[in-house]
C-alpha positions as CSV (number, residue, x, y, z in Angstrom):
1,X,-34.1,33.6,2.8
2,X,-37.6,34.2,2.2
3,X,-38.1,38.0,3.8
4,X,-41.8,37.8,2.9
5,X,-42.4,35.3,5.9
6,X,-41.3,36.8,8.6
7,X,-43.9,39.0,9.4
8,X,-46.9,36.6,8.1
9,X,-50.1,38.5,7.7
10,X,-52.0,36.5,9.7
11,X,-49.2,37.3,12.3
12,X,-51.2,40.1,13.7
13,X,-53.7,38.4,16.0
14,X,-56.5,40.9,15.9
15,X,-57.0,40.7,12.3
16,X,-56.4,37.4,12.1
17,X,-58.9,36.8,14.2
18,X,-61.5,38.2,12.1
19,X,-60.9,37.3,8.5
20,X,-62.6,34.3,7.0
21,X,-60.9,31.0,7.6
22,X,-59.1,30.1,10.8
23,X,-55.9,31.0,12.1
24,X,-53.4,29.9,9.5
25,X,-50.4,32.0,8.5
26,X,-50.6,33.1,5.2
27,X,-47.2,33.6,5.1
28,X,-47.0,37.4,3.3
29,X,-47.2,40.6,4.2
30,X,-43.3,41.0,4.9
31,X,-41.6,40.3,8.3
32,X,-38.4,38.9,8.8
33,X,-37.4,36.0,7.2
34,X,-35.6,32.5,8.5
35,X,-31.8,31.9,8.5
36,X,-32.5,28.7,6.2
37,X,-32.6,29.3,2.3
38,X,-35.9,28.0,2.0
39,X,-38.8,28.8,4.8
40,X,-39.5,31.7,5.6
41,X,-40.5,33.3,8.7
42,X,-43.8,34.4,10.1
43,X,-45.2,37.4,8.8
44,X,-47.5,40.1,10.9
45,X,-50.9,40.1,11.0
46,X,-51.3,37.3,13.4
47,X,-50.9,34.0,12.2
48,X,-52.6,33.2,8.8
49,X,-55.9,33.3,7.2
50,X,-58.3,34.9,10.2
51,X,-61.8,35.4,10.8
52,X,-63.8,38.4,10.6
53,X,-65.6,38.3,13.9
54,X,-68.0,37.2,11.7
55,X,-66.5,35.4,9.2
56,X,-65.2,31.9,9.7
57,X,-62.2,31.5,11.5
58,X,-61.4,31.7,15.4
59,X,-62.6,34.8,17.1
60,X,-59.9,34.9,19.6
61,X,-56.9,34.4,18.3
62,X,-58.0,33.0,14.6
63,X,-60.3,37.4,12.3
64,X,-60.8,47.1,2.9
65,X,-62.1,50.3,0.4
66,X,-59.3,50.6,-2.4
67,X,-55.7,50.6,-1.6
68,X,-53.5,52.7,-3.8
69,X,-51.2,50.9,-5.3
70,X,-52.0,47.7,-3.7
71,X,-54.9,46.7,-6.0
72,X,-57.7,44.9,-4.2
73,X,-60.8,46.7,-4.7
74,X,-62.8,46.8,-1.8
75,X,-65.7,45.1,-3.6
76,X,-63.4,43.0,-5.1
77,X,-63.7,40.8,-8.2
78,X,-63.2,37.3,-7.7
79,X,-65.3,35.3,-5.6
80,X,-67.3,36.6,-2.8
81,X,-70.6,35.9,-3.7
82,X,-72.7,38.2,-1.5
83,X,-76.5,39.6,-2.0
84,X,-78.1,36.6,0.0
85,X,-77.3,37.9,3.5
86,X,-80.2,38.6,5.8
87,X,-81.7,41.6,6.8
88,X,-79.5,43.9,8.5
89,X,-76.5,42.4,7.7
90,X,-74.4,44.8,5.5
91,X,-74.9,47.2,8.3
92,X,-74.1,45.3,11.0
93,X,-70.8,44.0,9.0
94,X,-70.2,47.9,8.5
95,X,-70.2,48.3,12.4
96,X,-68.3,45.6,13.0
97,X,-65.6,46.5,10.3
98,X,-65.5,49.9,11.5
99,X,-65.3,49.1,15.2
100,X,-62.5,46.6,14.8
101,X,-60.7,48.9,13.1
102,X,-60.8,51.4,15.2
103,X,-59.8,49.2,18.1
104,X,-57.0,48.0,16.0
105,X,-55.7,51.8,15.6
106,X,-55.9,51.9,19.1
107,X,-54.4,48.7,20.2
108,X,-52.2,47.7,16.9
109,X,-51.6,50.7,14.7
110,X,-48.9,49.2,13.2
111,X,-51.0,46.3,12.1
112,X,-53.5,48.4,10.0
113,X,-50.9,49.9,7.7
114,X,-48.8,46.6,7.2
115,X,-52.1,44.6,6.4
116,X,-54.0,47.0,4.5
117,X,-52.3,50.4,4.0
118,X,-55.0,52.7,5.5
119,X,-58.0,52.8,7.7
120,X,-60.2,52.9,5.0
121,X,-59.2,50.2,3.3
122,X,-59.6,48.1,6.7
123,X,-62.8,48.7,7.3
124,X,-64.0,48.2,3.2
125,X,-62.0,45.1,3.3
126,X,-62.9,43.6,7.0
127,X,-66.8,44.4,5.9
128,X,-66.6,42.3,2.8
129,X,-65.4,39.5,4.9
130,X,-68.0,39.7,7.3
131,X,-70.7,39.4,4.7
132,X,-69.6,35.5,4.1
133,X,-70.5,34.6,7.4
134,X,-74.2,34.6,6.6
135,X,-73.5,31.2,5.0
136,X,-75.8,28.2,4.9
137,X,-75.3,26.3,8.5
138,X,-73.6,29.5,10.0
139,X,-75.1,30.4,13.2
140,X,-74.3,33.8,12.6
141,X,-76.8,36.8,12.6
142,X,-77.0,40.6,12.4
143,X,-78.0,40.3,15.6
144,X,-74.7,39.1,17.2
145,X,-72.6,40.6,14.5
146,X,-73.6,43.9,16.0
147,X,-73.3,43.0,19.7
148,X,-69.6,42.1,18.9
149,X,-69.1,45.4,17.1
150,X,-70.6,47.3,20.1
151,X,-68.3,45.6,22.7
152,X,-65.0,46.1,21.2
153,X,-64.1,49.2,22.0
154,X,-64.4,47.8,25.9
155,X,-62.0,45.0,24.7
156,X,-58.8,45.8,26.6
157,X,-55.8,46.1,24.5
158,X,-53.8,43.3,26.3
159,X,-56.6,40.8,25.1
160,X,-57.0,42.5,21.8
161,X,-53.3,42.0,21.0
162,X,-53.4,38.4,21.1
163,X,-56.7,38.3,19.0
164,X,-58.9,37.8,21.8
165,X,-61.9,39.6,20.6
166,X,-64.0,38.3,23.9
167,X,-67.2,36.5,24.6
168,X,-69.7,38.6,22.2
169,X,-67.7,37.8,19.3
170,X,-66.8,34.4,19.9
171,X,-68.2,32.0,17.2
172,X,-71.4,29.9,17.7
173,X,-71.7,26.5,16.7
174,X,-73.4,26.1,13.7
175,X,-74.6,22.5,12.0
176,X,-72.5,21.3,9.7
177,X,-70.3,18.2,11.2
178,X,-66.9,17.3,11.3
179,X,-65.7,16.6,7.8
180,X,-67.9,18.7,6.1
181,X,-66.8,21.3,3.7
182,X,-66.9,24.7,5.1
183,X,-66.2,28.5,4.7
184,X,-66.5,30.1,8.3
185,X,-66.3,28.7,12.1
186,X,-69.7,29.7,12.6
187,X,-70.8,26.9,10.4
188,X,-69.3,23.9,12.3
189,X,-70.6,22.1,15.3
190,X,-67.2,22.4,16.6
191,X,-66.9,26.1,15.8
192,X,-63.8,25.4,13.7
193,X,-63.6,25.5,10.2
194,X,-59.6,24.3,8.9
195,X,-59.4,26.4,6.4
196,X,-55.4,26.2,4.4
197,X,-54.1,29.6,3.5
198,X,-54.3,28.9,-0.3
199,X,-57.5,27.0,-0.1
200,X,-61.2,28.1,-1.1
201,X,-62.8,26.2,1.3
202,X,-62.0,24.4,4.2
203,X,-63.4,21.4,6.6
204,X,-65.1,21.2,9.6
205,X,-62.8,19.9,12.4
206,X,-62.5,19.2,16.2
207,X,-61.1,22.4,18.4
208,X,-57.2,22.9,18.6
209,X,-55.4,23.8,21.6
210,X,-51.9,24.9,22.2
211,X,-49.2,22.2,21.6
212,X,-51.6,20.2,19.1
213,X,-51.1,19.7,15.2
214,X,-52.1,22.5,13.0
215,X,-55.3,21.5,11.0
216,X,-54.6,22.1,7.3
217,X,-52.1,24.8,8.4
218,X,-55.0,26.3,10.7
219,X,-56.1,26.3,14.4
220,X,-59.1,27.4,16.0
221,X,-59.9,30.4,18.6
222,X,-57.2,31.3,21.1
223,X,-54.4,30.1,19.1
224,X,-52.9,30.3,15.6
225,X,-50.4,28.2,13.4
226,X,-47.2,30.1,13.0
227,X,-45.5,29.8,9.2
228,X,-42.1,30.0,8.2
229,X,-41.2,27.8,11.1
230,X,-39.9,24.1,11.9
231,X,-42.9,23.3,13.9
232,X,-46.2,22.6,12.9
233,X,-48.4,22.8,16.0
234,X,-50.8,25.6,17.1
235,X,-49.3,28.2,20.0
236,X,-51.0,31.1,21.5
237,X,-50.0,34.3,20.0
238,X,-48.0,36.8,22.7
239,X,-47.4,40.6,21.9
240,X,-43.5,40.3,22.9
241,X,-41.4,43.4,23.2
242,X,-38.4,43.8,21.8
243,X,-35.6,41.6,22.7
244,X,-37.8,39.1,23.8
245,X,-37.2,35.5,22.8
246,X,-39.0,34.0,19.9
247,X,-39.0,31.5,17.3
248,X,-42.2,33.3,15.0
249,X,-43.8,36.6,15.0
250,X,-46.9,35.4,16.6
251,X,-44.1,35.8,19.6
252,X,-43.6,39.2,19.2
253,X,-45.7,42.6,19.0
254,X,-46.3,43.0,15.6
255,X,-49.4,45.2,15.8
256,X,-47.3,47.8,17.6
257,X,-44.2,47.5,15.4
258,X,-42.0,44.3,16.8
259,X,-41.3,41.2,15.0
260,X,-39.4,38.0,15.2
261,X,-35.8,37.8,13.8
262,X,-34.9,33.9,13.3
263,X,-31.6,34.9,12.7
264,X,-31.1,35.8,16.6
265,X,-34.4,34.3,17.9
266,X,-35.3,37.7,18.9
267,X,-38.0,40.3,18.9
268,X,-36.8,43.1,16.8
269,X,-38.2,46.6,15.8
270,X,-40.5,46.7,12.7
271,X,-41.0,49.8,10.4
272,X,-43.1,50.2,7.1
273,X,-40.9,50.3,4.2
274,X,-40.5,53.6,2.8
275,X,-40.1,54.7,-1.1
276,X,-40.7,50.9,-2.1
277,X,-37.3,50.0,-0.5
278,X,-37.6,47.1,2.0
279,X,-35.8,43.8,4.2
280,X,-33.6,43.7,7.5
281,X,-31.1,46.5,8.5
282,X,-28.2,44.7,10.4
283,X,-26.8,48.3,11.4
284,X,-30.0,48.9,13.5
285,X,-31.8,45.2,13.7
286,X,-34.8,47.3,12.1
287,X,-37.0,45.0,9.4
288,X,-38.5,47.6,7.0
289,X,-42.1,45.3,6.0
290,X,-44.2,46.1,2.9
291,X,-47.4,47.8,3.9
292,X,-50.3,46.6,2.4
293,X,-49.5,43.1,2.3
294,X,-47.0,43.4,0.0
295,X,-44.2,41.3,-0.6
296,X,-40.5,41.9,0.1
297,X,-37.8,40.7,-1.8
298,X,-34.8,39.6,-1.3
299,X,-34.1,40.2,2.6
300,X,-31.0,43.0,2.1
301,X,-32.2,46.2,0.3
302,X,-35.6,44.7,-1.3
303,X,-38.5,46.0,-3.0
304,X,-41.8,45.7,-2.4
305,X,-44.3,43.7,-4.4
306,X,-47.5,45.5,-4.1
307,X,-50.7,42.7,-3.8
308,X,-52.4,42.0,-6.6
309,X,-56.3,43.0,-7.3
310,X,-58.8,40.9,-6.5
311,X,-59.1,38.1,-9.5
312,X,-55.8,38.9,-10.7
313,X,-52.6,36.4,-10.9
314,X,-50.6,36.1,-8.1
315,X,-48.1,33.5,-6.3
316,X,-47.1,31.8,-3.4
317,X,-43.3,32.2,-4.4
318,X,-40.9,34.8,-2.9
319,X,-41.5,37.1,-5.4
320,X,-45.0,37.6,-5.4
321,X,-47.5,39.1,-6.0
322,X,-49.7,38.1,-3.0
323,X,-53.4,39.1,-2.3
324,X,-54.8,41.9,-0.2
325,X,-57.0,40.2,2.8
326,X,-59.6,38.7,2.6
327,X,-58.5,37.6,-0.7
328,X,-56.1,34.6,-0.5
329,X,-54.0,33.3,-3.3
330,X,-56.0,30.2,-4.8
331,X,-54.9,28.4,-8.0
332,X,-52.5,31.0,-8.9
333,X,-55.7,33.9,-8.4
334,X,-56.7,36.4,-5.6
335,X,-59.6,35.1,-4.6
336,X,-62.5,36.5,-2.1
337,X,-64.2,34.0,0.3
338,X,-67.5,32.6,-1.8
339,X,-69.9,31.0,0.2
340,X,-71.3,29.6,-3.0
341,X,-67.9,27.6,-3.8
342,X,-67.6,25.9,-0.5
343,X,-71.2,24.3,-0.2
344,X,-71.4,21.2,1.7
């Protein structure tokens, strides 16, 4: 059983909707593992990669400072070419990151610790990701990024929990045609950059709908591609309560400490692991997940494996180590989104 898949970092819809790339499950961050010996369950953050309301990836269902013990500094070392942003981009992204993490604390407080470990790390990492949205072909501007930030405080928690960040945060079409190499949704005329969880770049593709096949393990705004399940079709995330039927953690309220147990097909309580001990407690039907995007292995009486620093070695294997978003494990290294690598 693969315990790390139970919660899927990108099963936490709000953050998944903001981190570079489309809504695809990264499959890390701990979570309830599946019953089969090989496929893991989804992990919490939403469902796979996400786009920062500003980076690439679906905004409505698609998405820190140094994290003690998790590696992954705020500025990171691999990828993430910055410095050519338009005037005002840094301030706009700082506002957006602050607004996202603050709303996350209001609406999905469990997700902050699960994905980033702390509020400071949440802001630093999301700001880092946001800056990559200002790339060739992108429709993103500092003005619309600031408008998105200003709108988040009034976005209902019911919508936010599903990864719906509102109209002001929805990615506008860019200038790249279908099939072009991309990094962010805002570069594509379809407003969908299909980017696999372990890929540095994606490809502009037609938008997906609930029930349609995932594209490169990703789905466009409003839907997510669940990982660790037998399906490869896009679904609409639902913050189900404890006891609700589920097949993936995207169907449970991960942001508030509820995840899917594929062994029973029901949403169960999640907790953050204490003292590095993690896994499923059969007696209490509680799964203790590793914070800051760490991995848990094995399923019972497991140990947390902290996320590796940006640029360090990583692994998609059960034992990890994983990466701290927005970094992804690409070719065995934690790599930050880098616009220069994804030039068409």
